[in-house]
N, C-alpha and C positions, 0 to 999 in steps of 0.2 A: 662407244659403249664400254662399260666397265667389265672387267673380267668377273667370272662367276664367283671367285673367292671374295672379291671386294664387295659385291652385292650382299653376300651372306653376312659379312662383318658389319656392314652398314645397317642392315635390317636388325641385327642383334643389338646394335647400339641405339637405334632410333626408338625402339619400344621402351626400354628402361628410362631413357631421357624423356620421352613424352609422358610416361607415368609420373616421373619425378616432377616435371613441370606442372602438370595438372594438380598434383598433391600440394605443391608449393603455392599455387594460386588459390586453392581452396583454403589452406591454412592462413594465408594472408588475409583473405576475405573474412574469416572467422575472427582473427585476432584484431584486425583494424576496424571492426564494425562499430556500432554506436554504443556498445557497452551493455546492451540488453534493454531492460525495461519491461520485457515480457509480452508486450502487446504489438511489437513490430512497427511501432510508429516512428522509430528513429529518435525519439526524445527520451531523456531520463525521466522516469516516472517517480514522483515522490508519493509517499503514502501517508494518509491521515488515519491513525488508529484511535478509535473511540471506545472508551470504557464507559458503559452505562450501568449504574448500580440502581436497582429497583428495590426500594424498601416499602413499596406500596403493596396492598393486598390483591391487586389486579395486575395482569400483564400489560406491558407497554411496548410500543414499536418505534424504533429509531429509523429515520430516513435521512438521506443526504441528497441535497439539491443537484449534485453533479453526477449521479449515477448509482448503479448497484454496487454491492460489496464485491471486493476482489476475491478471487479463489483462495487466497492465503488467509482469509478470515477464519478464525477458529470457531466462530459462532454465527448464528443467523441474526436477524435484526429484531427479533422479539425477546424481550426479557420477561420471563415468568415472575410471579411474586417472590420476593426475597432471594433474587438471584442477580448475577452480574453477567454481562456479555462483553465481548471484545469484537469489534467489527472494523475491518480495514477497507478504506476507500482510496481510489486514485485522487490525489490532491490536486485541486484546481481552485484558484482564487479568482473571484469571490465565491463564497459558498455559504450554505445554511445547513445547520443540523436541526432536525425537527423530531419531536417526540409526539406521537399520535397526531401528526399533521400540524402541530403548533410549533413555530420557530423557538428554539432554545438558544441557539448560538448563530449569530450572523456575523461573518468575518468583517464586513465593512463597518460594523458598529462596536467592535471590540475596542475598549479604551486603550489597550496596549498594542493594538494592531496585530497583524499576523507575523509571528517570529520569522526573521530572515526573508520576509516578503514571500513566504511560501516556497522558498528554494531549498527545502530540507524536509525530511520526514518529521511529522508532528504527532503529538499525543493530546487528546482532549478527554476530559472526564465530565460526565453528566450524571447528576444525582436525581433520581426520582424519589421525592420525600414521602413520608408516611401518609401525607394527605393527598398524594397523587400529583403534586406539582413538580415539574421538572426544571432544573436550573443547572447552569455550568458550575462545576466545582473549581474553586481557586486552587491552583497547584501550589504546594508548599514551597517549592524551590524558587519559582519565578514570581509568584503572586498573581499571575495571569491565568486566563482560562485555557490557553494553549501553551505548549512548550515544545521545543525541539526534542526529538528522541524517537527511539524505536521500541523501547522496552516498556511493557505495561503488564501488570499482573492483576488477577482477580482477587478480591477479598473473599474470605470463606463465607459461605451462606449463613453460618451461625453468627457472624459479625454484622450481617446486613439487617436482619430483623431480630428484635428482642424475643 
């Protein structure tokens, strides 16, 4: 049996060492995790941001075949007359974007395909014209309906409807 003095020193040493070990394990688990993604699935989640510009006199609703909007979406899925919305979805290929239930963009039918095979954040722009028809807008930089990126801004309401 150890002398009383040795037991006191050992007990004082064990507590800080145990605390430091537990903290080190917790920090290691946080740092070496999957990098987030927000949904706990362990996979990196790419985001499809859709800008829908409604120049029609009635409201129109955007839907996505692979689920509901993410919490980071600045807007809901309904664009009132002469407004624009930005909606963010978890990107999964293949997908369909629909306006009022009618397909407007089908990933498998895009002539240029899905940029980077869907392994990046993407931006899509859909225009609802004055006559109420919806169509994908051709991006000026790539010429396609989809382009890699995260930044998308809304036009002013004054510029949407005359």
